[in-house]
C-alpha positions in Angstrom: 77.3 85.0 129.9 78.8 88.3 128.6 76.9 90.6 126.4 78.7 91.2 123.3 80.4 94.6 122.7 78.5 97.1 120.5 79.9 98.3 117.5 82.2 101.5 118.2 83.0 104.3 116.0 86.5 103.1 115.4 85.2 99.7 114.2 83.0 101.5 111.7 86.1 103.9 110.6 88.4 100.8 110.2 85.8 98.9 108.2 85.4 101.8 105.7 89.2 102.1 105.5 89.4 98.4 104.7 86.9 98.6 102.0 88.4 101.7 100.4 91.9 99.8 100.6 90.5 96.9 98.7 88.8 98.9 96.0 91.9 100.9 95.4 94.2 97.8 95.3 92.1 96.3 92.6 91.8 99.5 90.7 95.4 99.9 90.7 96.2 96.5 89.9 93.7 96.9 86.8 95.6 100.0 85.8 98.9 98.4 86.0 97.7 95.3 83.9 96.5 97.6 81.2 99.6 99.5 81.3 101.4 96.3 80.7 99.7 95.8 77.4 101.1 99.2 75.9 104.4 100.3 74.8 105.2 101.3 78.5 105.3 97.7 79.7 108.7 98.2 81.3 107.1 100.5 83.6 104.6 97.9 84.7 107.5 95.6 85.4 109.8 98.2 87.1 107.1 99.6 89.4 106.3 96.7 91.6 109.9 96.1 92.0 110.5 99.8 93.3 107.6 99.3 95.8 108.9 95.9 97.0 112.3 97.7 97.5 110.8 100.6 99.4 109.0 98.3 101.6 112.2 96.0 102.1 114.1 99.4 103.1 111.3 100.6 105.4 111.1 97.4 107.3 115.0 97.1 107.6 115.1 100.9 108.7 112.5 100.4 111.4 114.3 97.3 112.9 117.5 99.1 112.8 115.9 102.1 114.8 114.2 99.8 117.3 117.5 98.0 117.8 119.5 101.1 118.2 116.9 102.9 120.4 114.8 100.7 122.1 111.6 102.1 123.6 110.1 101.7 127.1 106.7 102.3 125.9 104.2 99.5 125.9 102.2 98.9 122.7 98.6 99.7 122.5 96.3 96.9 123.6 94.6 95.2 120.7 91.0 95.8 120.0 88.8 92.8 121.1 86.1 93.3 118.5 83.3 90.8 119.0 80.0 89.9 117.3 78.8 92.2 114.4 81.9 94.5 114.6 84.3 91.7 114.3 82.4 90.2 111.3 82.0 93.5 109.5 85.9 94.2 109.9 86.8 90.6 108.6 84.5 91.1 105.7 85.4 94.7 104.7 88.6 94.0 102.7 86.9 91.3 100.3 84.0 93.4 100.0 86.2 96.2 98.9 88.2 93.8 96.5 84.8 92.8 95.1 83.5 96.3 94.5 86.9 97.3 92.8 86.5 94.2 90.5 83.0 95.2 89.5 84.5 98.9 89.0 87.2 97.6 86.8 84.8 95.2 84.8 82.6 98.1 83.7 85.7 100.1 82.7 85.2 102.8 85.7 88.9 102.6 86.7 90.0 106.0 85.5 86.7 107.7 86.6 86.9 106.1 90.2 90.7 107.1 90.5 90.0 110.4 89.3 87.8 111.1 92.2 90.7 110.2 94.7 
């Protein structure tokens, strides 16, 4: 039986990045929800539409570039995280979202985003 792979530095970095992304997503959503209750509510409606348009444009542009200029470079092989590393990476985004919800609940949204 194979011994599980030890946690490597890239696993830890990806876990930390996922936690930070989870916190920021919730704090930005909280800010947008608070913006929706002010006189600037049209901005809270238009912002997600602009972001969705940007994501759609980026996806279409990348597919067009890949179609026009095919690459012979093989993609990097996927990380085969096992054991604790896989478990930590799986839970990192939900933990970040939970931390963000707690910060938003206590009204620390502005203070946390000011640090970034």
